[in-house]
C-alpha positions, 0 to 999 in steps of 0.5 A, a space after each residue: 500500500 503506497 503512502 497515498 493509499 494509506 492516507 486515503 484509507 485513514 482519511 475515509 476512516 476519520 471522516 466516517 468514524 472520527 470519535 474512535 480509532 479503527 480498534 474493533 472493541 472500542 467502536 461500540 462504546 462510541 457508536 451505540 446508536 448504529 451498533 448491533 451485536 450478534 452471537 455466533 452460536 445458539 444460547 450465546 455459547 462462545 466456542 465451538 465444540 465440533 465441526 457442526 458448531 463451526 458450520 453454524 458460526 461460519 454461516 452466521 458470520 457469512 450471512 451478515 457479511 453477505 448482506 452487508 457487502 454482496 457485490 462490493 469490495 471490502 477492506 479486511 483489516 487485521 492487527 498485530 499487537 506489540 510492546 514496541 512501536 516497530 512494525 512487525 513482519 507483514 501479515 500475509 496478503 495484506 499491506 501495512 496501514 498504520 500503527 496506533 498506541 492503544 495502551 499508553 503508560 509512562 512505563 514503556 514496558 506496559 505500552 501496547 501498539 496495534 499495527 494495522 494491515 489492510 487488504 482490499 478484495 471483492 467480497 465473496 461468500 466464504 472468502 475469509 472463512 479461514 480468518 473467521 475460524 481463527 477469530 472464533 477460536 481466539 487465535 487472532 483478534 482485532 479483525 475489521 471488515 469494511 466496505 470500500 467507503 468505510 460506511 459499514 463495519 463488521 468486527 468478528 470476535 470469539 463469540 459473535 460479531 459487532 456490526 456498525 452501520 450508517 444509520 440506526 434504521 439500517 441497524 434496526 432492519 439488520 437486527 430484526 432479520 436476525 433477532 434470534 442471534 441477539 443477546 438477552 443482555 439488556 445492553 445487547 452484549 
């Protein structure tokens, strides 16, 4: 990714999501009015025990991803965390985007940096299944999938996915289509 492409991606993010850096777990706190969370397994079960449950997880992830991104290009953004500001080795099939200080501390040993990598690709059902399975098993975290204009964000995590949409109305329509995947927690968690 060239310097101009990095700047353009950063500018798109800042125009659409100015209150928060591109860190998935922080987004819901800043944008609750357009946020919804879906759980990956029935009964809010967090992890799969067998291949049938993995199939349910991937089907739920891909169902929402298809609704958000069918026939569109997406950015698949992955993270690497370190205690140093130096950029680690590149992620496979992704280009370095930016580094964020995500945990500041006067003691350098307790600082955390998030190095973001981005890959633009056409969305196809199942095209990130290997990555989604790693997320479901908590082997990787901090993944964001966004349309090319950064208007719709999908943040899978081990146990579900947070979705942020341009409007509360669009969020409500998506939430209502998949109401059986919602948490019973009053805050939607």
